[in-house]
N, C-alpha and C positions, 0 to 999 in steps of 0.2 A: 408719524414721521411726516413733515414737511415735503413738499412735492420736487422740490429740487436740491433735496440731500442729494450728497455727494457732486454735487456742479462744482467745477473750480473756476472762481474769476480773480484774473487779475486785473485790480482797480487802478487805474493812473490818471483820477480826475481828481480834482476838487472846487471847493466855494459849493454849487448848488446843483446843476441839472444833474453832471455826473454823479456825484456822492448821491442824490435822492434816488438814483435808477439803480446803483449798486447796493444801498439802502434796501430797496423793496426785495432784491435779488436775495440780499443776506438774511432779510423776516422771513421767506418763504424757505430756508435751509440750505445755499448756497454757501460754500464757505470763501468768503470776500475776502482777499490781499489786498490791502490800501498800501500803494507804493508811495512814500513821502519822500522829498528830501530832507535828508539827516538835520539839518539847522535850524528849518522854519515848518517844514512840513507844509500840509496844507494851508493855505494865507487865511482861512478865516480862523483857524487856531488863535489870531489874535485880534478878531472883531468883536465890540464891546455888544452888550454888558457880559458880564461874569459870572460863574456861579464859581465860588471858590476863586480858581485860577484859570477856568476851563470856559469855551466859549460857548456862553448860550445858544449861537449860531451853528458852530461847528455841531455841540453836542444834538441838535434836533435833527440832523440828518445821515450820521454816522455810525449807529448801535450796530451790531451784530456784524461786525467787520474785524479783523486781525491788521494792525500797522507795522509796516517792513520799512527801515529807511534804506534807500539806497539813492547813491550817486551817481546816476546814469550817464554821468560827463567822463567817469573813472572805467578804465577796463573790468577791473574788479565786478563795479557794479552793473555793468553793460553783461558781464558772462553771467551773475547771479537772475539778472532779468530773463536772461536769455534760457537760463535752467528751467525757470519757474513758467515760462510759456510754454516751453516744451510740450508738458503734459496737462496745459490748463484747457478748459472747455472756453472760455470767455475772457476775453480783454476790452475793457472798457476806458475809452481815453476821450479828454476835453483839451487836447494843445491845438493851437492855431494850425490849422492844415499844412502838412509839409516839415511841421516842426521835428516830429517824432521820426519820419524818416531820414533828418539830416543825422540822428544818433544812429539810424541803422533798426528801427522798430516800427517802420511804416508797416501797411496791410502788406503791399508785395514782398517784404522782406521776411515778416512775421508768416506769411502763410507759407512761406517756403519752409521754417522752421517745424512748424505745424498745419498740416493742411485742413486739418478739422476744427481750427480755431477759429470762433464767430470773432470777428474783431469791430466792435460800436464806437464809432467816432460821433460826437458831439460837438458841434460847433456854430458860431454866429451866423454863417450864411452856406454851409456845407461844404463840400470837399471841390466842388467846380462853379464857373459862374465868374461875373466880373468883379463881385466882392467877397469871392472867398476867401482873400488871405486878411480881411478887415476882422477885428475882434469882434465879439459879441454880447452886447451886457443887456440884460432885460429892458433896464427902463430906454435903452437906445432901440432895440427892437421894437417896443412898443407904440413909440413914435413913426418907426420908418416904415411899417406896415399899416399904418390907418388904424391901429388900435383905441389910440390916445385920441384921433378924431370921433371915434363912435362913441366915445367914455366922456360923461359929464353932462351939464345943462345946456339949453339951448342958447342962453345969453353968457355964459360962462366960457372960460378956455378948455383946451383939450386937456384930458386927466389920463394920469396911469393911473391903472388896477393898485390897489395898497397892498398886493402880494406881488412877489416874482413870479407870475401866471407863464409867463414865457418859460423859463427855467423848468417848472414843474411840469408843462406841457413836455416839452422837451426829454425829460426825464422820463414822463409814462410812455410816451411815442417808443423810446430807447429801449424797454422793458419789453412792448410788445413786439419791436423788430429782432429783440433778440431770442423771444421765444417762438416766433413765426421762423426766425433760422435755425435755431435747436429742432424744433418739427420738420424741418427740412433737411438737416441732417440725418434725421433717422432713416429717410428713404434714400440719401446719396453717399453719407458719409463722410460730405466735404464740409467745410464752413463756408463763410461767405462776409462782405462786408458789409455792414450797417451804418448809414450813412443817415444822420438824425441834424438837420439845423434849427436853431431857436426861430429864424427866420421863418422857414416853414410851418413849423409848429402853432406858431402864436397867428398866421395867416390863415390856419387850418379853420380856425373856430371864427372866422370873420363871415361866416357861410349867410348869417342872414344879412347883415348891410351888405354885401357884393352882392347877392342875389337880386336885391331892390335894386343896386346901382345896374347889373347888368339886364334888369327885365325892365327898366322904367328910362334908362340912362342920364338918372340923377342919383348925384349920391344925396343917403339917407342924412338927416340932421339929426345933431344929438338932442335924444330923447330925456336924458338923465334917469331918474327912477322910472318912469314910465316906458311902456312896448309899444315899438312903432308900428306893429300890425292889432294890438290887441285891447281894448277898453272895458272896462275898467282892468288895468294888469298893472301896479303900481302902488306906491307910496301912499298912502291918505293919512291924514291929521285926525287925530279924534282929542277930547280935552285930557287927554292922560298922555299924550303921546302917539307916536307915529304906528301904523297896521299897514302890513302890506296884502293885498288882496291879489288872488289870480283867478280870474273869472274868464275861463278860457273857450265858452261854449255856449249856445243858446240855455242848454238846458241850467248850467251853471248859473247863469243870468238871473234866470226865474228865480231859482232858490237863492240866489242872493237879495235880489230884493224882498223876496217873503223874509228873510233871516233878519232883514231891517226894517222890517214893516213898511216897506213901499212898493207895494204890489203894482200901484199906479203907474209907477215908473217903464214897466215893461208895455204899457199900452200908449205911453208918450212916443210920437213919431217921431221926435230927436234921438230917441235912446231904440227905436224898434228892431235894427240890425246892429251886429258889430261895427259895419261900416258908417252907420248913423251916430254910434258912441263915438269912433274915431273923431268923425268931424265936428263933434259937440262938446267934446273931452271937457274942455274948460267947465262949460256950464254943467256938464253930469260930476265933474270934481266936486263942484260948490255945493250940487244939490247932495251927493254922499256924505261931505264933511258935515253938510247940515245936520242930516238925520244922524250920524254919528253921536251927536250932541246927547242924545236921549242917555247913552249907555258908558258906565264905564268901561275902560280898554278890556280887562277880562270877562266882563257881560258880554260886550260884542263878539270877542273872539270865540265865547262859549255858543252863542248864538249862532256864526258862522259854520264852526263846526260841527253843530246840531245837526245843520242842514247841506253839511258834506261840502263847505265851500274852503276851497284850498287858503290858507292866511296865518296871518302869523306875525308877531311883535317884531319889531326894529330895534334888536339886542345889542348892548354891547359887547364886546369881546367877554369880559367877566361873566356876566350874566348867560351867555350860550354855554360857558364849558359847565355853568352848574346848574343844567338843564339831566333831569335822570337819563333821559335818553343817552348821554353820552357814556354813564356809565355802565348803564345796559348792554351798550354796543360794543363796549371796553375799550373807548376812542382815549380813553387817560388811562399808561401803563405804568409803574415803577418799575424803575432796572437799580440794580445796586452797582454803585460806583466805589472803589475802596477808599478812596481817597473824601468824597464827597458824600459818600451814604446812600442814600435814595434819590434818586434823581427822577421826574416826573417827565414823560414823554409822550407824542401821540402816539395813539396804537395804528394798525393797520383798516385800512376799509375793506379789506378783501376777506371774506369769511369763506373758509372752507368746510365741509362739513367732516368731511374724512382725515383731511391731510393740513390740519389749521396751522398757520404762521406759527413760529416761536422766538417771542421776544426777549432771548436771553442776555444778552452780553451788552455791557454799557458803550458808549465809542471809545476806542482805544487811547492809549497814550501813544504820542509820538514815538514809533521804534520799539512799540513793546514788547512784539511779537518778533522781532528780526532774530534772535539766537534762536527762539523754537523753531521759526519755519526754515532758515537759512542752515541751521545745524545739521537736518534733516539732508540737504543738499551737498553738506559736506564742505559747508562755507562758513567764514567766521567772520563776526562785525567786522573786524580789524580793517581786514580786506575789502568790505563790502563798501563802507560810506569812509573809504579812502583815507583812512590816517596813515 
């Protein structure tokens, strides 16, 4: 039995950070009730590309949930949500701060209905501060926090990450905050407000560049695929493409030089220490890429792996998911959808030996479970959706 079996989650989120959070809870057994507006639902349902008539974006973060269509601006819809919240364990929302309070479902109001409820808010800038009322989008937050300033090549422009890293980090922190609050509730019997900001989430992983700034007073410059503190720890060219190496300590430096048959480099004063290698990175890079010319890419990787040097190809996404390790770790899974047939999805990276995740149900259709859930509350769909 998955570890969160029996946990009831009311999910008032849409798009990415919130749905990613609640999907992870659902994967671990929670009963996630995805509350959606009756006409359009989660706006990501309309985002291309599509599989059949369903958005691949929506499908990627909404499995293991049940969809309930509610118009919260109607009396009946509000009453239905109140009934659902009354015996819920967790509520997750990503409305702009203050918006749900206007509908009567802010933390203060809901905690009076259910003092045990853990109420998780995910927003752009958090529930307080001068920017709290602003909307939050990944690409904006990557720019505002300096994340883009740390990403890209020295002679290029600031660059965003290729995935919505801010949303995924916020979703992960939200799960962590919810589980911490559940643990506290075991002791106290009380819920609490979990406040997660995309701004805080992306800023929290800026520790290395901010550490350099705080230690030296100077902002670090963009280094592309290089590392600001270690060399060689970067992508390098071979005659068949790029390889990435991570030579993170003196022992690995010696093993690396042995693997490429350039033991002489360990005695070169320009490369004697990591600080020396950083100071002479361009010369070192040229020497290494010249040494690589004698090997095919696979030969080079085999030699480095034989000497326990961390390395890998710079792969395309297509190449990456074809790796046998993906199948061995069950990181691509299939779910049966009544309309689409078998659909593939990313698995969960959390592997529990005794209570593993159960990835069983495909993302729900809009309002698919409204009757099933609200009939148990003695509501009819006609009243709840305001018809």
